N, C-alpha and C positions, 0 to 999 in steps of 0.2 A: 266326885267323879273324876275317873281314868278318861284321861285323853293317851292315844297314840297318832306323835307329830309326826309327819311325812313330809315329802318334799320332791318338787321337779320328776313329774314319771313321766312326761311326756306320750303320753298312750299314741301310739300311731307310727311312732319313730321308724326309720328303716335305717341298716347297719347299710353301709356299701353296697344299698341296693338288694339286702337280702332284708325279708319281714320282720319283724320282731313277735308278731302278734300272739304265737304261744306263749313265748318268756312270758311278754305283758299279762296273758291271761293265768299264766302260774303267778305270777307275782300277785297282780291282785287276789288270788285266791289263797294266796299267805298271811295274806297283810288279812284277810278277812277270817281266817283261820285263828291267829291271834289278835284277832278281836275277841273272839267266843273262850279262846283259853286262856286270856288274861283281863276278862271280863270289862273290855273298853267301852266307856259308853259315847263315847264321839271320836273321830279321827279326822285328824286336821289335815289339810294337805295345801301348803304354803309353796306356792311354786307355779309353775307349770304342769296343768292337769294334761293338756293336750299340747302334743306337736302339731302346730298348726297349718304345717304346711303339707300335712297327709291326711286332711277332710275327711275325705273317702274311707276311712277305716275307722272314724268315729264310731257306725253303728253298732258294729257287733265289738268294740271294745264296750261300748256301752252296756249292750246289754250281757257282754259277760260281767261286768263291776257292781250291775245291779244284782245281778243272779250270784254271784258269789256272796253279795253281803244282805239281799233278800235270803235264805238259808240260815240269819242268826237268831 
């Protein structure tokens, strides 16, 4: 079994008030690409997946995460 170990994504976090949504979506897409390229069986996310202070941004991030991995 091949695992990709990641941690502390903090999805939804902002940087000095600026949205990082595009960068976070690109990172998720890159992780999904790596799972395909390296024939990864499971992705382990150790640590904080979401930044709880920014709950209202969760919906588009969850959608991006699902779409990126669905293509596998």
